N, C-alpha and C positions, 0 to 999 in steps of 0.2 A: 468724406474718409472712404478709400475704397476697400473693400473686403474687410470690415470690422467683424471678424469673427475670432477674436484672440479668447473668447470665453467658451466658444465651442469647441467641440473634438468627435471624434469618431473611432470605433474600434470594429474589427472583422475577424471573426474566428470561425473554421470550419467545424460543422457539427460531426467532430471525430465520431466514429459510431460503426465501427466492424461488430463489436459485441458489446457495446456501453452506448450510452446516451442515443438511443434509437427511439424514433416515433412509438407510437403505441402499437400492438399487435394489427397485421394488416398493413401497417406502412401509410396509415392516413396522413397525408399532408397537413390536413386540418384539424390533427388530432391534439392529444394533450401536450402540455408544456414541455419543449425539448431546448428552452433556451440554455446556451452554453455560458459559463461562467468567464466572465472577460477581464477580471483583476489580473494582471499580467502585462506580458509583452503582446499585447493585442490591437494598439494603437494603430490607426489606419489614416496615412496623410491623404488628402482627398481635396479635390475641388469643390465637388459639390456630393451630398447624399441627401435626396429628399426625404421628407418625413410626413408626407400628405397621406390622408385617408380619403379615396374618392368616393362619395355616398351616391347611390341610386335613390331615387325617390319617384313615386307616383302621385301625381294630381288627383284630387277628388273632384269630379264634374258634377256630382250629385246636385241636383235643383232642390233646395231647401227653404223656398220661399222667400229668400233675402238675397240682394245682388252681390253677395260675397261667397269666395271660395273658402273650403277648409284648407288648413295648412296641409302640406304634403306630408305623406309618409315615407318613411325609409323603407326602402325595398331589397338594398344591398349595398355591400361594402367592397372595395377592392383597392388594394394597396399595390401599385405600380409605379414605382420611384426611381429617379435616375441615379447613379452612382458613378464618379468618375475621378481618375487620377493621373498622375504621372506611371508610364512604364518604369520597370527596373530591372538591371540586368542580376540583382540578388534581392532576395527578400519578399517576392512575389510570387513564391511557389503554390501557396495556397488558393490565393486568389487566381492565378493561372489556371489551376484545376478546376476551379469552382466555375471559371468562364468557358473551357473548353470542353469539361466534362470527364476527361479521361487522360492517365497518366501511366504510360508503360515503365515497363522494368528499367530501374537505373543502371547506367553501365560506368565503370571506371576507366577513366583515360588518362593520358599523360600528354600534354601538348609541347611539341619541340618549336623551337625556332631556328631557322637555316637560311641559307642562301636560296636563291632559284634551283628548281628542280635538275637542271643541267650542272649545276655545280654540288648540290647538295649530296646527290645521289652518283655514285662512280659510273653507273648504266649511263647516266644523262637524263634518266627518265623515271617519271613517278610510277612506283609499282601498283600491281593491281591490288585492290583493297581484300584485305582478309588472306591473302594467298602467301606473303611473305613474312617470316618470322624473323627476328633479330635479336641478339644476344649482346648484352653488356660485358664484353670480354674482360674487361678490367675490374669488375666486381669479384669481390671474394667468393660469392655464392654466385652461379651463373643467373642471370635475369633475363626473361625472354619477354619481348615486346612485338605485337603484331599490328602492322599499319592498318590504318583505317582511312584516313583521307587527307588531302593535301588543300589548305584553305589561302586564300589571298586575300590580303586588306590594303586598300590603297590609303596610304598614311598623309601622302601630301600627291598634288599633281604630279605624275609621272614617277613615284616613288611607291614600290610596292612592299609589303612585308608577306613573308611567308612563313606558315604554320602547317606542322606535320602532327596530325593524331595518330595516337597508337594507343591499344588498349595493353594493359601491363599484365603479367601472369599473377596469378592469385598471390598475394603477399608482397609483391613488388611495390615499393614505394617511391623509388627515384634511382635512376641510372647513377652510376658512378663512374667519371670523375663528374663533379657539379663546378660550374657551371656547363661547360663545354664537352666535347668529346665524340666518339665515334660508336655507332651501333653495327656489329658485324653481322652481314646477313647468314643464317644458318640454313635457310631453305634453299633449294634450286632455284637459280644457277649458282647461289653463293659467292656472286662476285659484286653484287650491288649495294655495297656497303654505304650507311647514310652518316654523314657529318652535321651536328647541330652545334649551335652558338651558345643556347641557354634552354631553360624548360620549365615547365610548371610544377607543381606539386600535383598529386592527383587529384581529379577534378571529376565531378559527377554529370553525367549528360541524363538529360531527362526528355522524352518524346511525347509531347500532348497531342492527343488526337481528338476531334469532335465524336462524342460518344454518340453511337448511332442507334442506342436502344432506348434512350429515355432521360429524362429528368427526374425520376422519383427514386424513391428506395426501392431496390431491387436484389436480388439474388446474382451473384457473379455467375458469368456463363464459363463452360468446361475450359476454353482458351484462356479466359482471365484467371482462372483457379491454378493453371499451370505456370503462371507468371513466377518468376523467382521471389520476387516481392510480395507476394500473396499473402494476407493475414486473412484467417477464417472470419466470416460475418458477411453482412450486406454492404452493397455499395451505396454509400449516403451521399448525394451531391449537395445538400442543404448547408446553409451557414446561418451564425447568428450577427446580427448587426447592430450596434446601439450609437447613437448620437447623444452629445452631452450638451443639455441646457441646464440654466440656473433657475430653479435648484432641483431639476431632476434630471434623469437618465432617460431618453426615447428608445424603447427596444423593438426590435422586429426578430421574431423567431422563423425557422424552417425557410430561412431566405433562398430564393431559388434564381440565377441567372436567366434573364430571359433575352439575352443577345447583349453583344459588344461590338464596339468600331475601335480599332486603331487607326491613329494618323499621326502624321508629322508634317511640318513645312518649314522650310529655311526661315530664319536659321535655329528655330525650336526646339523643344524637346518632345518626346513621342508621348502621346497621350491615349489613356483607355477611358470610352465612355461608353456606359452601358445602363441597364435598367433591371431592378432586382422587384420579385414579386414576394409578398409576405401573407400569411392569413391572418396577421394581427398586430396591432400596434400597442404597446404599452408603456406607461410612462410611471417610472419607479424613482419615488421620492426617499423611500426608507432605506433602501439597501443599494445607493449609488456606489458602483464600481469604477467611476471615471477617476476619482482620485487616485486610483491603482494603475492606471493604463500607462504602459510604457512603450516605446517604440522598439520593435523587433531589430536584428540584425539586418543592414541593408538599407533600412527606410530611415535612418537618424538625420538624413540630408540630402541634397540631391546629387551627390557625387556618382550613383550607379543608376541615373536616370540616362538612358539614351539619346543622344542630343542629334541634329541631323547631320551632322560632320561624321560620326561615327555609323553611318548607315550606308547600304550599298544596295542597289535594286538590280537585279540579274534576270536575263529573260531571253529565250530562244528555242528553237524547234525542239532541242533535246540538250541535255547537260553539258555534251562536248560542245555546243556551238553558242553558250552564253556570251552575250554581250552584257557590260557593266554600264547604266545608262546614267547620265546626271540628270536627277529628278529635283525638282523644287516643292512637291508635294506627293506624297503618298498616303493610301489608306486602305483598309480592308475591315471588311465586318462579318460577322458570324452571327445568323439569326435563327434558333431553334423554332420549329414547328409547335411553339406552346398554345394549346386551345384554353382559354380562359372561360371558365364556366361556372354557373352557380347550379347546384343540385340541390335535392330535398335533403341530402345528408351533410352540406356545407352549411346550410342554413343562409345568415345574412350574407356571409363571405362569396365573394364572386370572383376569385381568381384560383381556381382550382387548376393546376399545371397539367394538365394532360397533354402526351406529345401526338399529334397528329400530323399528316403530310409530310413536307420534305424540310430539311435545312437550307437555308441560303446563305451563299458564302460568295462575296463580292470583292472586285479588286480594281482599285483606280489609282492614278498617278497623273502627273506631268512632266513629260520632257522640258528641260530649261531649254534647249533650244533646238529646233528643227533643223536636220540636216540631211537626212536621208529619206527615201520613202518604203522603207523596209517595212514599218509598220503598217503603212496604210495597204500594201499588197498582202500581208497577212490578213487584214479586215477584209479585202477584198475576195479572197480565197478562201475565207474562214480556215485559214491554217492551224491547226492544234499547236499550242505553245507550252513551256513550261516556265516558271518563273520561282524568283526566291527573294525576300527582303531579307537582309544580312545586318544584324546589329553587332558591333565588337567594341569590347574595351578590354585591352591586354588577352589575356586568355578566356576570359568571359565571352560568351557569345547569346545571343537569340537570334534563330534564323528561322522564318516560316516559310515553308515549302509548299507552293500551289502545282499540283500535278498536272492537270488537264485544263487548259484554258482557251478560250477564242476571244480575239479583239473584237469588240462589237461596237466600238467607236473609237476612231483616231483621224488626226488630221490637223494642220498647223493652223493657230489662230492669230490674230491680229494684234496681239499684246505683245508689248515691249521687243524681244527679239525673236517674234514668233515661235512660242513655246507650243508642244503639241500634246494635248492630253490624251490620254489613253484610258480607256474602260474595257475591262475584261470580264468575261463571264466564266466563272470557276465551276467545272462540273466534276462529277464523280468518275474516278478511275479506278477500275478494277486492279487486283493485285498483281496480275499479269501485264499491265500497261502502267504500273507506277514506274517510272524510269529513274526517280531518286532513289528508291528502294535497293537499285542495284547499283548505286553510284556513291552517293554521299550518306546514305543511311544505311550501310550493309550491317553494321553490328547492332540494328534495332529491329525487331520482329514485331511489325504491325499486325495489329486485331480488327480495328473497325473500317479498314479501307477510308478512311478520311480524306476528303477532297483537299484539304489543307492540314499541315500538321506544323507543330513549333517545337524545334530543337533547342533545349536551354543547356548552355554549360557553365557550371558555377560550384563551388565548394561545397555546396549543401547536399547532403548525403542521406537526406530522409523523402521517402516517397509519400507526398500529401494524401494520397489515395487511402493510403492504408496508416493514417495516423489513429492513434486511440485517444 
């Protein structure tokens, strides 16, 4: 019988800790018990969550007058286990923050559906982001919307769906009339009115960045304190994880992400596979919380899992020259430079996650049918490119933006219809060189100059980084 895990289960909860549930003074990762109670909506649907404790030993080679060796002595322990699951459009905000390390301010948006820009706008062209204000003239009280970006989704071969993202003024919940109508341009030149066929409710956009400062409890920086969502306290990147066995729960506290890989292969769903570090494992048979685990919203079934047909891969020398490629496989990885060491303070534990060195971000994919030499030319000339992976389901999206890449391997192979693997090296892009910041991400102010960022749009209105 395949995967006989009906008696198992897992739970995941962020160590909410701006002002409560903090590790002991000094922020010692290996300090006192900071395991979060998991009774409630913390069940975590997973493929695999490891529960091993890796023991380091040293053999005693002393000569004692007999031809036998003493039993080895334990000298260290390390918990470095896999954790994998399906990606989701909803319900994974906490897990995404835990992996990426930073969640920027939430931004309210309303998404309108309309015809192509030549028809939707009177002027026949997409307006510049953030420059044009529109008013719903039919509303009892004037409601103002500011244009953010235009999005294109290919629903079928040759069929495109056009979405237009606007930020509503404070207090605006929806345009009137519903579902279709016209927004009147109020700023100069005041002639480029916009016609839509339907619209979303108010949604929230979150921008996840790679935390450039560390993976330990730390103080917030001045730019982070200036965030609208800021809650006083310390930044806590840890989580609590448990796995149900009969008759006990196996628990891990102060769990930190040591990297993850996102991948998809036609025709399957998107998967997240990574590893976690923890200072200790406990087996709790007296106060099991697993009977009270329930699934949070968005994780009850696989309806919010991004499947291959809901994805697009775009690449070009800049955001205005993007090409949407037909990919059979896509993956990217984020690896923090965690140094797992044993110190005189940690005792036997062998996984103090000090951050040293550099993050590694990688991007690979396979073009289904080789047809042009464009990408081999980019490889030969080491032309810098930008790329994005976009997943969409209705008005919900998850888009990963790669700011500056070069193609380090490209060329058709001899499989099937001569597919073309692409391997890209992702590098650091300074704020002044971030082309996405001035095009598709104008309503988000970035802090960490992360080489890749992930935009998530969903109904969730809670910033996971500031949970109590």
